[in-house]
Biopython code that builds the backbone (N, CA, C, O; Angstrom):
import numpy as np
from Bio.PDB.StructureBuilder import StructureBuilder

atoms = [
    (1, "MET", "N", (-88.447, 23.987, -226.145)),
    (1, "MET", "CA", (-89.610, 24.067, -225.655)),
    (1, "MET", "C", (-89.858, 23.306, -224.698)),
    (1, "MET", "O", (-89.731, 22.132, -225.046)),
    (2, "ASP", "N", (-90.238, 23.459, -223.351)),
    (2, "ASP", "CA", (-90.633, 22.625, -222.299)),
    (2, "ASP", "C", (-91.701, 21.830, -222.486)),
    (2, "ASP", "O", (-92.587, 22.259, -223.225)),
    (3, "PRO", "N", (-91.817, 20.845, -222.024)),
    (3, "PRO", "CA", (-93.199, 19.940, -221.938)),
    (3, "PRO", "C", (-94.052, 20.507, -221.213)),
    (3, "PRO", "O", (-93.630, 20.991, -220.163)),
    (4, "VAL", "N", (-95.407, 20.623, -221.508)),
    (4, "VAL", "CA", (-96.358, 20.842, -220.553)),
    (4, "VAL", "C", (-96.753, 19.675, -219.536)),
    (4, "VAL", "O", (-97.113, 18.556, -219.901)),
    (5, "VAL", "N", (-96.647, 20.046, -218.359)),
    (5, "VAL", "CA", (-96.635, 19.199, -217.132)),
    (5, "VAL", "C", (-97.694, 19.906, -216.233)),
    (5, "VAL", "O", (-98.039, 21.086, -216.290)),
    (6, "GLY", "N", (-98.183, 18.826, -215.301)),
    (6, "GLY", "CA", (-99.121, 19.779, -214.363)),
    (6, "GLY", "C", (-100.649, 19.026, -214.642)),
    (6, "GLY", "O", (-100.880, 18.128, -215.451)),
    (7, "TRP", "N", (-101.436, 19.573, -213.871)),
    (7, "TRP", "CA", (-102.890, 19.349, -213.813)),
    (7, "TRP", "C", (-103.760, 20.404, -213.833)),
    (7, "TRP", "O", (-103.547, 21.363, -213.092)),
    (8, "ARG", "N", (-104.778, 20.379, -214.618)),
    (8, "ARG", "CA", (-105.508, 21.628, -214.956)),
    (8, "ARG", "C", (-107.295, 20.843, -215.079)),
    (8, "ARG", "O", (-107.650, 19.802, -215.631)),
    (9, "THR", "N", (-108.046, 21.822, -214.351)),
    (9, "THR", "CA", (-109.542, 21.514, -214.345)),
    (9, "THR", "C", (-110.003, 22.648, -213.746)),
    (9, "THR", "O", (-109.360, 23.279, -212.907)),
    (10, "SER", "N", (-111.408, 23.015, -214.257)),
    (10, "SER", "CA", (-112.452, 24.372, -214.215)),
    (10, "SER", "C", (-113.590, 23.747, -213.328)),
    (10, "SER", "O", (-114.212, 22.788, -213.784)),
    (11, "VAL", "N", (-113.868, 24.200, -212.191)),
    (11, "VAL", "CA", (-115.010, 23.746, -211.314)),
    (11, "VAL", "C", (-115.666, 24.944, -210.955)),
    (11, "VAL", "O", (-115.162, 26.048, -211.157)),
    (12, "ARG", "N", (-116.673, 24.787, -210.476)),
    (12, "ARG", "CA", (-117.647, 25.726, -209.740)),
    (12, "ARG", "C", (-117.119, 25.931, -208.398)),
    (12, "ARG", "O", (-116.684, 24.879, -207.929)),
    (13, "LEU", "N", (-117.023, 26.838, -207.701)),
    (13, "LEU", "CA", (-116.455, 26.984, -206.291)),
    (13, "LEU", "C", (-117.406, 26.884, -205.543)),
    (13, "LEU", "O", (-118.183, 27.837, -205.600)),
    (14, "PRO", "N", (-117.727, 25.871, -204.657)),
    (14, "PRO", "CA", (-118.730, 25.423, -203.696)),
    (14, "PRO", "C", (-118.714, 26.355, -202.449)),
    (14, "PRO", "O", (-117.746, 27.022, -202.083)),
    (15, "ARG", "N", (-119.834, 26.302, -201.903)),
    (15, "ARG", "CA", (-120.067, 27.154, -200.808)),
    (15, "ARG", "C", (-118.968, 27.021, -199.554)),
    (15, "ARG", "O", (-118.743, 27.954, -198.784)),
    (16, "ASP", "N", (-118.403, 25.879, -199.481)),
    (16, "ASP", "CA", (-117.362, 25.586, -198.313)),
    (16, "ASP", "C", (-116.012, 26.239, -198.834)),
    (16, "ASP", "O", (-115.059, 26.207, -198.054)),
    (17, "HIS", "N", (-115.845, 26.809, -200.035)),
    (17, "HIS", "CA", (-114.668, 27.619, -200.588)),
    (17, "HIS", "C", (-113.419, 26.605, -200.715)),
    (17, "HIS", "O", (-112.306, 27.129, -200.736)),
    (18, "TYR", "N", (-113.496, 25.358, -200.792)),
    (18, "TYR", "CA", (-112.594, 24.366, -201.062)),
    (18, "TYR", "C", (-112.241, 23.858, -202.466)),
    (18, "TYR", "O", (-113.262, 23.385, -202.964)),
    (19, "VAL", "N", (-111.383, 23.786, -203.147)),
    (19, "VAL", "CA", (-111.259, 22.769, -204.109)),
    (19, "VAL", "C", (-110.261, 21.405, -203.572)),
    (19, "VAL", "O", (-109.345, 21.344, -202.752)),
    (20, "ARG", "N", (-110.947, 20.327, -204.494)),
    (20, "ARG", "CA", (-110.032, 19.191, -203.815)),
    (20, "ARG", "C", (-109.059, 18.719, -204.961)),
    (20, "ARG", "O", (-109.572, 18.630, -206.077)),
    (21, "LEU", "N", (-107.734, 18.406, -204.839)),
    (21, "LEU", "CA", (-107.081, 17.904, -205.592)),
    (21, "LEU", "C", (-106.458, 16.708, -205.200)),
    (21, "LEU", "O", (-105.790, 16.839, -204.174)),
    (22, "ASP", "N", (-106.466, 15.312, -205.810)),
    (22, "ASP", "CA", (-106.152, 14.217, -205.312)),
    (22, "ASP", "C", (-107.041, 14.063, -203.992)),
    (22, "ASP", "O", (-108.238, 14.337, -204.078)),
    (23, "SER", "N", (-106.571, 13.688, -202.920)),
    (23, "SER", "CA", (-107.568, 13.328, -201.746)),
    (23, "SER", "C", (-107.562, 14.703, -201.000)),
    (23, "SER", "O", (-108.405, 14.628, -200.106)),
    (24, "ASN", "N", (-106.940, 15.960, -201.003)),
    (24, "ASN", "CA", (-106.759, 17.061, -200.368)),
    (24, "ASN", "C", (-107.476, 18.245, -200.696)),
    (24, "ASN", "O", (-107.584, 18.618, -201.864)),
    (25, "ASP", "N", (-107.975, 18.859, -199.731)),
    (25, "ASP", "CA", (-108.811, 20.132, -199.967)),
    (25, "ASP", "C", (-107.869, 21.504, -199.924)),
    (25, "ASP", "O", (-107.072, 21.738, -199.016)),
    (26, "TYR", "N", (-108.053, 22.182, -200.824)),
    (26, "TYR", "CA", (-107.174, 23.489, -200.845)),
    (26, "TYR", "C", (-108.209, 24.626, -200.559)),
    (26, "TYR", "O", (-109.238, 24.699, -201.232)),
    (27, "SER", "N", (-107.965, 25.403, -199.681)),
    (27, "SER", "CA", (-108.829, 26.940, -199.501)),
    (27, "SER", "C", (-108.908, 27.889, -200.963)),
    (27, "SER", "O", (-108.022, 27.943, -201.816)),
    (28, "VAL", "N", (-109.821, 28.389, -200.976)),
    (28, "VAL", "CA", (-109.952, 29.601, -201.957)),
    (28, "VAL", "C", (-110.639, 30.699, -201.313)),
    (28, "VAL", "O", (-111.401, 30.586, -200.353)),
    (29, "HIS", "N", (-110.292, 31.860, -201.954)),
    (29, "HIS", "CA", (-110.910, 33.067, -201.255)),
    (29, "HIS", "C", (-112.294, 32.951, -201.595)),
    (29, "HIS", "O", (-112.665, 32.675, -202.736)),
    (30, "PRO", "N", (-113.103, 33.164, -200.587)),
    (30, "PRO", "CA", (-114.597, 33.253, -200.498)),
    (30, "PRO", "C", (-115.251, 34.138, -201.480)),
    (30, "PRO", "O", (-116.440, 34.026, -201.779)),
    (31, "SER", "N", (-114.487, 34.984, -201.954)),
    (31, "SER", "CA", (-115.169, 36.051, -202.751)),
    (31, "SER", "C", (-115.595, 35.202, -204.398)),
    (31, "SER", "O", (-116.410, 35.640, -205.210)),
    (32, "ALA", "N", (-114.913, 34.128, -204.518)),
    (32, "ALA", "CA", (-115.211, 33.333, -205.642)),
    (32, "ALA", "C", (-116.292, 32.411, -205.423)),
    (32, "ALA", "O", (-116.599, 31.806, -206.450)),
    (33, "ILE", "N", (-116.949, 32.124, -204.424)),
    (33, "ILE", "CA", (-118.024, 31.163, -204.311)),
    (33, "ILE", "C", (-119.321, 31.424, -205.248)),
    (33, "ILE", "O", (-119.994, 32.443, -205.402)),
    (34, "GLY", "N", (-119.422, 30.198, -205.786)),
    (34, "GLY", "CA", (-120.422, 30.275, -206.945)),
    (34, "GLY", "C", (-119.765, 30.522, -208.085)),
    (34, "GLY", "O", (-120.492, 30.081, -208.975)),
    (35, "ARG", "N", (-118.888, 30.935, -208.512)),
    (35, "ARG", "CA", (-118.404, 31.386, -209.749)),
    (35, "ARG", "C", (-117.349, 30.135, -210.241)),
    (35, "ARG", "O", (-116.702, 29.441, -209.457)),
    (36, "HIS", "N", (-117.334, 30.026, -211.627)),
    (36, "HIS", "CA", (-116.063, 28.964, -212.031)),
    (36, "HIS", "C", (-114.762, 29.460, -211.870)),
    (36, "HIS", "O", (-114.443, 30.602, -212.199)),
    (37, "VAL", "N", (-113.861, 28.484, -211.283)),
    (37, "VAL", "CA", (-112.628, 28.948, -211.237)),
    (37, "VAL", "C", (-111.773, 27.611, -211.765)),
    (37, "VAL", "O", (-112.056, 26.413, -211.791)),
    (38, "GLU", "N", (-110.784, 28.250, -212.107)),
    (38, "GLU", "CA", (-109.752, 27.218, -212.832)),
    (38, "GLU", "C", (-108.424, 26.758, -211.781)),
    (38, "GLU", "O", (-107.668, 27.621, -211.336)),
    (39, "VAL", "N", (-108.291, 25.599, -211.523)),
    (39, "VAL", "CA", (-107.529, 24.896, -210.784)),
    (39, "VAL", "C", (-106.246, 24.441, -211.608)),
    (39, "VAL", "O", (-106.361, 23.727, -212.604)),
    (40, "ARG", "N", (-105.281, 24.796, -211.240)),
    (40, "ARG", "CA", (-103.807, 24.367, -211.938)),
    (40, "ARG", "C", (-102.720, 23.648, -210.962)),
    (40, "ARG", "O", (-102.402, 24.542, -210.178)),
    (41, "ALA", "N", (-102.191, 22.790, -210.715)),
    (41, "ALA", "CA", (-101.371, 22.193, -210.004)),
    (41, "ALA", "C", (-99.916, 21.677, -210.781)),
    (41, "ALA", "O", (-99.967, 20.998, -211.807)),
    (42, "ASP", "N", (-98.768, 22.046, -210.220)),
    (42, "ASP", "CA", (-97.652, 21.122, -210.689)),
    (42, "ASP", "C", (-97.000, 20.234, -209.552)),
    (42, "ASP", "O", (-97.666, 19.589, -208.743)),
    (43, "LEU", "N", (-95.747, 20.274, -209.584)),
    (43, "LEU", "CA", (-95.080, 19.480, -208.500)),
    (43, "LEU", "C", (-94.978, 20.082, -207.314)),
    (43, "LEU", "O", (-94.919, 19.446, -206.262)),
    (44, "GLN", "N", (-94.946, 21.498, -207.395)),
    (44, "GLN", "CA", (-94.772, 22.455, -206.228)),
    (44, "GLN", "C", (-96.118, 23.136, -205.670)),
    (44, "GLN", "O", (-96.309, 23.266, -204.461)),
    (45, "HIS", "N", (-97.067, 23.573, -206.682)),
    (45, "HIS", "CA", (-97.879, 24.491, -206.010)),
    (45, "HIS", "C", (-99.360, 23.966, -206.719)),
    (45, "HIS", "O", (-99.458, 23.266, -207.727)),
    (46, "VAL", "N", (-100.369, 24.464, -205.965)),
    (46, "VAL", "CA", (-101.697, 24.640, -206.598)),
    (46, "VAL", "C", (-102.181, 26.038, -206.542)),
    (46, "VAL", "O", (-102.114, 26.739, -205.532)),
    (47, "VAL", "N", (-102.654, 26.389, -207.638)),
    (47, "VAL", "CA", (-102.953, 27.942, -208.059)),
    (47, "VAL", "C", (-104.351, 27.799, -208.639)),
    (47, "VAL", "O", (-104.610, 26.852, -209.381)),
    (48, "VAL", "N", (-105.226, 28.684, -208.330)),
    (48, "VAL", "CA", (-106.558, 28.685, -208.463)),
    (48, "VAL", "C", (-107.023, 30.204, -208.955)),
    (48, "VAL", "O", (-106.758, 31.170, -208.239)),
    (49, "THR", "N", (-107.633, 30.342, -210.039)),
    (49, "THR", "CA", (-107.808, 31.735, -210.727)),
    (49, "THR", "C", (-109.194, 31.925, -211.022)),
    (49, "THR", "O", (-109.821, 30.908, -211.319)),
    (50, "CYS", "N", (-109.648, 32.740, -211.008)),
    (50, "CYS", "CA", (-111.236, 33.178, -211.431)),
    (50, "CYS", "C", (-111.202, 34.497, -212.106)),
    (50, "CYS", "O", (-110.974, 35.589, -211.587)),
    (51, "GLY", "N", (-111.509, 34.179, -213.551)),
    (51, "GLY", "CA", (-111.689, 35.362, -214.340)),
    (51, "GLY", "C", (-110.059, 35.755, -214.517)),
    (51, "GLY", "O", (-109.893, 36.940, -214.805)),
    (52, "GLY", "N", (-109.144, 35.158, -214.423)),
    (52, "GLY", "CA", (-107.740, 35.507, -214.841)),
    (52, "GLY", "C", (-107.035, 36.007, -213.461)),
    (52, "GLY", "O", (-105.861, 36.374, -213.478)),
    (53, "VAL", "N", (-107.690, 36.005, -212.449)),
    (53, "VAL", "CA", (-107.421, 36.816, -211.019)),
    (53, "VAL", "C", (-106.673, 35.576, -210.293)),
    (53, "VAL", "O", (-107.188, 34.494, -210.574)),
    (54, "GLU", "N", (-105.808, 35.527, -209.610)),
    (54, "GLU", "CA", (-105.258, 34.536, -208.721)),
    (54, "GLU", "C", (-106.117, 34.775, -207.400)),
    (54, "GLU", "O", (-106.302, 35.872, -206.873)),
    (55, "VAL", "N", (-106.629, 33.492, -206.943)),
    (55, "VAL", "CA", (-107.700, 33.659, -205.733)),
    (55, "VAL", "C", (-107.165, 32.675, -204.728)),
    (55, "VAL", "O", (-107.588, 32.676, -203.572)),
    (56, "ALA", "N", (-106.246, 31.837, -205.147)),
    (56, "ALA", "CA", (-105.480, 31.048, -204.007)),
    (56, "ALA", "C", (-104.383, 30.529, -204.623)),
    (56, "ALA", "O", (-104.345, 30.271, -205.826)),
    (57, "ARG", "N", (-103.190, 30.309, -203.601)),
    (57, "ARG", "CA", (-102.161, 29.812, -204.074)),
    (57, "ARG", "C", (-101.349, 28.915, -202.819)),
    (57, "ARG", "O", (-100.845, 29.430, -201.821)),
    (58, "HIS", "N", (-101.359, 27.833, -203.059)),
    (58, "HIS", "CA", (-100.988, 26.758, -201.932)),
    (58, "HIS", "C", (-99.765, 25.878, -202.372)),
    (58, "HIS", "O", (-99.742, 25.426, -203.517)),
    (59, "HIS", "N", (-98.724, 25.619, -201.464)),
    (59, "HIS", "CA", (-97.720, 24.452, -201.632)),
    (59, "HIS", "C", (-98.744, 23.167, -201.924)),
    (59, "HIS", "O", (-99.809, 22.880, -201.377)),
    (60, "ARG", "N", (-98.158, 22.636, -202.783)),
    (60, "ARG", "CA", (-98.985, 21.214, -203.131)),
    (60, "ARG", "C", (-98.616, 20.342, -201.945)),
    (60, "ARG", "O", (-97.447, 20.398, -201.563)),
    (61, "CYS", "N", (-99.377, 19.628, -201.381)),
    (61, "CYS", "CA", (-99.263, 18.589, -200.101)),
    (61, "CYS", "C", (-99.620, 17.225, -200.889)),
    (61, "CYS", "O", (-100.680, 16.942, -201.446)),
    (62, "TRP", "N", (-98.417, 16.445, -200.778)),
    (62, "TRP", "CA", (-98.453, 14.971, -201.168)),
    (62, "TRP", "C", (-98.929, 14.198, -199.857)),
    (62, "TRP", "O", (-98.889, 12.977, -200.010)),
    (63, "ALA", "N", (-99.241, 14.498, -198.971)),
    (63, "ALA", "CA", (-99.922, 13.367, -197.857)),
    (63, "ALA", "C", (-101.268, 13.605, -198.399)),
    (63, "ALA", "O", (-101.723, 14.561, -199.026)),
    (64, "ASN", "N", (-101.869, 12.344, -197.947)),
    (64, "ASN", "CA", (-103.287, 12.052, -198.161)),
    (64, "ASN", "C", (-104.475, 12.884, -197.126)),
    (64, "ASN", "O", (-104.197, 13.337, -196.016)),
    (65, "HIS", "N", (-105.541, 12.941, -197.638)),
    (65, "HIS", "CA", (-106.450, 13.390, -196.621)),
    (65, "HIS", "C", (-106.323, 14.739, -195.989)),
    (65, "HIS", "O", (-107.028, 15.028, -195.022)),
    (66, "GLN", "N", (-105.550, 15.488, -196.435)),
    (66, "GLN", "CA", (-105.154, 17.114, -195.566)),
    (66, "GLN", "C", (-106.419, 17.974, -195.836)),
    (66, "GLN", "O", (-107.271, 17.697, -196.680)),
    (67, "THR", "N", (-106.432, 19.009, -195.043)),
    (67, "THR", "CA", (-107.194, 20.359, -195.701)),
    (67, "THR", "C", (-106.285, 21.480, -195.460)),
    (67, "THR", "O", (-105.905, 21.686, -194.308)),
    (68, "LEU", "N", (-105.872, 22.272, -196.481)),
    (68, "LEU", "CA", (-104.724, 23.295, -196.062)),
    (68, "LEU", "C", (-105.647, 24.388, -196.282)),
    (68, "LEU", "O", (-106.362, 24.436, -197.283)),
    (69, "SER", "N", (-105.649, 25.317, -195.318)),
    (69, "SER", "CA", (-106.400, 26.333, -195.331)),
    (69, "SER", "C", (-105.398, 27.719, -195.106)),
    (69, "SER", "O", (-104.667, 27.848, -194.125)),
    (70, "ASP", "N", (-105.497, 28.556, -196.030)),
    (70, "ASP", "CA", (-105.036, 30.008, -196.124)),
    (70, "ASP", "C", (-105.737, 30.894, -194.698)),
    (70, "ASP", "O", (-106.946, 31.065, -194.544)),
    (71, "PRO", "N", (-104.926, 31.261, -193.985)),
    (71, "PRO", "CA", (-105.609, 32.326, -192.892)),
    (71, "PRO", "C", (-106.289, 33.191, -193.526)),
    (71, "PRO", "O", (-107.492, 33.213, -193.270)),
    (72, "GLU", "N", (-105.869, 33.959, -194.323)),
    (72, "GLU", "CA", (-106.334, 34.928, -195.318)),
    (72, "GLU", "C", (-107.929, 34.549, -195.690)),
    (72, "GLU", "O", (-108.816, 35.362, -195.431)),
    (73, "HIS", "N", (-108.198, 33.386, -196.253)),
    (73, "HIS", "CA", (-109.313, 32.990, -196.663)),
    (73, "HIS", "C", (-110.366, 32.544, -195.625)),
    (73, "HIS", "O", (-111.566, 32.636, -195.882)),
    (74, "VAL", "N", (-109.925, 32.077, -194.491)),
    (74, "VAL", "CA", (-110.694, 31.771, -193.253)),
    (74, "VAL", "C", (-111.213, 32.856, -192.583)),
    (74, "VAL", "O", (-112.325, 32.836, -192.056)),
    (75, "ALA", "N", (-110.303, 34.016, -192.572)),
    (75, "ALA", "CA", (-110.755, 35.327, -192.072)),
    (75, "ALA", "C", (-111.774, 35.956, -192.866)),
    (75, "ALA", "O", (-112.731, 36.484, -192.298)),
    (76, "ALA", "N", (-111.666, 35.958, -194.217)),
    (76, "ALA", "CA", (-112.437, 36.472, -195.271)),
    (76, "ALA", "C", (-113.840, 35.794, -195.258)),
    (76, "ALA", "O", (-114.825, 36.402, -195.677)),
    (77, "ALA", "N", (-113.922, 34.440, -194.736)),
    (77, "ALA", "CA", (-115.227, 33.564, -194.947)),
    (77, "ALA", "C", (-115.656, 34.053, -193.566)),
    (77, "ALA", "O", (-116.772, 34.566, -193.639)),
    (78, "ALA", "N", (-115.258, 34.067, -192.598)),
    (78, "ALA", "CA", (-115.802, 34.582, -191.140)),
    (78, "ALA", "C", (-116.616, 35.926, -191.316)),
    (78, "ALA", "O", (-117.792, 36.181, -191.057)),
    (79, "GLN", "N", (-115.517, 36.763, -191.884)),
    (79, "GLN", "CA", (-116.388, 38.395, -192.299)),
    (79, "GLN", "C", (-117.502, 38.232, -193.058)),
    (79, "GLN", "O", (-118.489, 38.851, -192.661)),
    (80, "MET", "N", (-117.629, 37.547, -194.076)),
    (80, "MET", "CA", (-118.536, 37.352, -194.987)),
    (80, "MET", "C", (-119.903, 36.586, -194.237)),
    (80, "MET", "O", (-121.044, 36.986, -194.471)),
    (81, "ARG", "N", (-119.652, 35.553, -193.404)),
    (81, "ARG", "CA", (-120.714, 35.184, -192.524)),
    (81, "ARG", "C", (-121.498, 36.281, -191.693)),
    (81, "ARG", "O", (-122.704, 36.519, -191.635)),
    (82, "ARG", "N", (-120.428, 36.860, -191.081)),
    (82, "ARG", "CA", (-120.905, 37.996, -189.955)),
    (82, "ARG", "C", (-121.784, 38.894, -190.843)),
    (82, "ARG", "O", (-122.987, 38.807, -190.601)),
    (83, "SER", "N", (-121.458, 39.654, -191.725)),
    (83, "SER", "CA", (-122.044, 40.567, -192.330)),
    (83, "SER", "C", (-123.326, 39.898, -192.898)),
    (83, "SER", "O", (-124.408, 40.471, -192.767)),
    (84, "ARG", "N", (-123.232, 38.711, -193.518)),
    (84, "ARG", "CA", (-124.533, 38.227, -193.779)),
    (84, "ARG", "C", (-125.597, 37.943, -192.810)),
    (84, "ARG", "O", (-126.802, 37.945, -193.066)),
    (85, "ARG", "N", (-125.032, 37.689, -191.635)),
    (85, "ARG", "CA", (-125.975, 37.530, -190.576)),
    (85, "ARG", "C", (-126.578, 38.743, -190.412)),
    (85, "ARG", "O", (-127.803, 38.746, -190.540)),
    (86, "LEU", "N", (-125.933, 39.967, -190.114)),
    (86, "LEU", "CA", (-126.121, 40.997, -189.660)),
    (86, "LEU", "C", (-127.296, 41.988, -190.762)),
    (86, "LEU", "O", (-127.976, 42.950, -190.406)),
    (87, "ALA", "N", (-127.227, 41.385, -192.095)),
    (87, "ALA", "CA", (-127.935, 41.903, -193.245)),
    (87, "ALA", "C", (-129.273, 42.130, -192.746)),
    (87, "ALA", "O", (-129.750, 41.401, -191.876)),
    (88, "ALA", "N", (-129.939, 43.157, -193.279)),
    (88, "ALA", "CA", (-131.506, 43.237, -192.739)),
    (88, "ALA", "C", (-131.949, 42.213, -193.753)),
    (88, "ALA", "O", (-131.521, 41.869, -194.855)),
    (89, "VAL", "N", (-133.244, 41.743, -192.774)),
    (89, "VAL", "CA", (-133.952, 40.808, -193.632)),
    (89, "VAL", "C", (-135.369, 41.222, -193.993)),
    (89, "VAL", "O", (-136.093, 41.339, -193.004)),
    (90, "PRO", "N", (-135.905, 41.456, -195.082)),
    (90, "PRO", "CA", (-137.241, 42.147, -194.908)),
    (90, "PRO", "C", (-138.462, 41.214, -194.428)),
    (90, "PRO", "O", (-138.790, 40.071, -194.746)),
    (91, "VAL", "N", (-138.929, 42.029, -193.655)),
    (91, "VAL", "CA", (-140.226, 41.608, -192.888)),
    (91, "VAL", "C", (-141.573, 41.838, -193.556)),
    (91, "VAL", "O", (-142.070, 42.942, -193.775)),
    (92, "PHE", "N", (-142.143, 40.555, -193.875)),
    (92, "PHE", "CA", (-143.226, 40.478, -194.477)),
    (92, "PHE", "C", (-144.553, 40.497, -193.641)),
    (92, "PHE", "O", (-144.766, 39.571, -192.858)),
    (93, "ASP", "N", (-145.395, 41.459, -193.774)),
    (93, "ASP", "CA", (-146.733, 41.285, -192.880)),
    (93, "ASP", "C", (-147.770, 40.621, -193.588)),
    (93, "ASP", "O", (-148.282, 41.126, -194.587)),
    (94, "THR", "N", (-148.139, 39.423, -193.089)),
    (94, "THR", "CA", (-148.936, 38.592, -193.447)),
    (94, "THR", "C", (-150.174, 38.375, -192.686)),
    (94, "THR", "O", (-150.014, 37.970, -191.534)),
    (95, "SER", "N", (-151.303, 38.552, -193.072)),
    (95, "SER", "CA", (-152.656, 38.778, -192.422)),
    (95, "SER", "C", (-152.958, 37.227, -192.499)),
    (95, "SER", "O", (-152.643, 36.467, -193.414)),
    (96, "VAL", "N", (-153.638, 36.928, -191.333)),
    (96, "VAL", "CA", (-153.944, 35.635, -191.037)),
    (96, "VAL", "C", (-155.619, 35.716, -190.397)),
    (96, "VAL", "O", (-155.869, 36.438, -189.432)),
    (97, "GLU", "N", (-156.421, 35.088, -190.907)),
    (97, "GLU", "CA", (-157.622, 34.992, -190.703)),
    (97, "GLU", "C", (-157.966, 34.501, -189.242)),
    (97, "GLU", "O", (-157.675, 33.322, -189.047)),
    (98, "HIS", "N", (-158.390, 35.008, -188.444)),
    (98, "HIS", "CA", (-158.671, 34.539, -186.924)),
    (98, "HIS", "C", (-160.060, 33.948, -186.862)),
    (98, "HIS", "O", (-160.984, 34.724, -187.107)),
    (99, "ARG", "N", (-160.376, 32.573, -186.543)),
    (99, "ARG", "CA", (-161.719, 32.001, -186.467)),
    (99, "ARG", "C", (-161.861, 31.741, -185.207)),
    (99, "ARG", "O", (-160.886, 31.539, -184.483)),
    (100, "ASP", "N", (-163.438, 31.706, -184.662)),
    (100, "ASP", "CA", (-163.707, 31.322, -183.570)),
    (100, "ASP", "C", (-163.696, 29.760, -183.610)),
    (100, "ASP", "O", (-164.145, 29.289, -184.655)),
    (101, "LEU", "N", (-163.303, 28.944, -182.748)),
    (101, "LEU", "CA", (-163.115, 27.513, -182.951)),
    (101, "LEU", "C", (-164.574, 26.941, -182.515)),
    (101, "LEU", "O", (-164.738, 25.736, -182.708)),
    (102, "SER", "N", (-165.529, 27.590, -182.013)),
    (102, "SER", "CA", (-166.832, 26.939, -181.964)),
    (102, "SER", "C", (-167.406, 26.655, -183.274)),
    (102, "SER", "O", (-168.373, 25.902, -183.390)),
    (103, "ALA", "N", (-166.752, 27.326, -184.428)),
    (103, "ALA", "CA", (-167.196, 27.207, -185.636)),
    (103, "ALA", "C", (-167.008, 25.711, -186.178)),
    (103, "ALA", "O", (-167.736, 25.162, -187.005)),
    (104, "TYR", "N", (-165.936, 25.188, -185.575)),
    (104, "TYR", "CA", (-165.719, 23.813, -186.103)),
    (104, "TYR", "C", (-166.680, 22.775, -185.550)),
    (104, "TYR", "O", (-167.102, 21.736, -186.058)),
    (105, "ASP", "N", (-166.977, 23.501, -184.035)),
    (105, "ASP", "CA", (-167.759, 22.437, -183.403)),
    (105, "ASP", "C", (-169.465, 22.523, -184.143)),
    (105, "ASP", "O", (-170.236, 21.568, -184.045)),
    (106, "ARG", "N", (-169.767, 23.563, -184.719)),
    (106, "ARG", "CA", (-170.960, 23.695, -185.186)),
    (106, "ARG", "C", (-170.916, 22.810, -186.801)),
    (106, "ARG", "O", (-171.785, 22.051, -187.231)),
    (107, "LEU", "N", (-169.535, 23.229, -187.511)),
    (107, "LEU", "CA", (-169.662, 22.223, -188.481)),
    (107, "LEU", "C", (-169.720, 20.615, -188.616)),
    (107, "LEU", "O", (-170.235, 19.996, -189.547)),
    (108, "PHE", "N", (-169.098, 20.093, -187.516)),
    (108, "PHE", "CA", (-169.302, 18.559, -187.235)),
    (108, "PHE", "C", (-170.450, 18.427, -186.314)),
    (108, "PHE", "O", (-170.637, 17.259, -185.974)),
    (109, "ASP", "N", (-171.337, 19.354, -185.772)),
    (109, "ASP", "CA", (-172.454, 18.933, -185.389)),
    (109, "ASP", "C", (-171.957, 18.587, -183.559)),
    (109, "ASP", "O", (-172.539, 17.739, -182.883)),
    (110, "LEU", "N", (-171.098, 19.223, -183.173)),
    (110, "LEU", "CA", (-170.506, 18.799, -181.841)),
    (110, "LEU", "C", (-171.354, 19.493, -180.660)),
    (110, "LEU", "O", (-171.777, 20.629, -180.877)),
    (111, "ASP", "N", (-171.599, 18.942, -179.551)),
    (111, "ASP", "CA", (-172.392, 19.574, -178.299)),
    (111, "ASP", "C", (-171.050, 19.901, -177.718)),
    (111, "ASP", "O", (-170.319, 18.956, -177.420)),
    (112, "SER", "N", (-170.595, 21.271, -177.501)),
    (112, "SER", "CA", (-169.660, 21.466, -176.499)),
    (112, "SER", "C", (-169.741, 21.126, -175.099)),
    (112, "SER", "O", (-168.746, 21.050, -174.379)),
    (113, "GLU", "N", (-171.069, 20.895, -174.665)),
    (113, "GLU", "CA", (-171.213, 20.311, -173.275)),
    (113, "GLU", "C", (-171.028, 18.966, -173.148)),
    (113, "GLU", "O", (-170.439, 18.486, -172.179)),
    (114, "GLY", "N", (-171.554, 18.203, -174.189)),
    (114, "GLY", "CA", (-171.210, 16.838, -174.177)),
    (114, "GLY", "C", (-169.794, 16.107, -174.421)),
    (114, "GLY", "O", (-169.479, 14.957, -174.118)),
    (115, "ILE", "N", (-169.024, 17.118, -175.063)),
    (115, "ILE", "CA", (-167.360, 16.720, -175.034)),
    (115, "ILE", "C", (-166.576, 16.933, -173.883)),
    (115, "ILE", "O", (-166.460, 18.047, -173.371)),
    (116, "ALA", "N", (-165.932, 15.729, -173.376)),
    (116, "ALA", "CA", (-165.036, 16.060, -172.147)),
    (116, "ALA", "C", (-163.734, 16.323, -172.356)),
    (116, "ALA", "O", (-162.997, 16.588, -171.407)),
]
sb = StructureBuilder()
sb.init_structure("model")
sb.init_model(0)
sb.init_chain("A")
sb.init_seg("    ")
for serial, (resi, resn, name, xyz) in enumerate(atoms, 1):
    if name == "N":
        sb.init_residue(resn, " ", resi, " ")
    sb.init_atom(name, np.array(xyz, "f"), 0.0, 1.0, " ", f" {name:<3s}", serial, name[0])
structure = sb.get_structure()
C-alpha cells in the first residue's frame, strides 16, 4: 500500500474564485463561488472539487506569490459578470412627501424678508 502524501483542505470559495496554496493563487470555475470546495495537492497537481465534481486542475507551481488562471475560468467569470450586469433590477416606486420650504420658516419664526 502506498503512503498517503499531499495536502488537503476544505474551504468556501470566495468571490474572486481563487484558492491559495502556500503563497500561490489558483483559479477555480466561478460556478462554485460561495460553496464548499475541497482542495487537494500533491507534488505535481492542485485539484479542486465541489460536491465530488472537479472544478479546477492546475500544475503545481513551486515559485512564490504567483497567480495561476485557467482561461476557461476567466472567461466564465467574465460571462457571469456580464449576465449579472444585464439582469433586470426591480424598480421600487417610493413616494416622497413634498413640503413647502416656507413651513420651516414658520416653524423657526423666521421672517423671509429679514434673511439675506
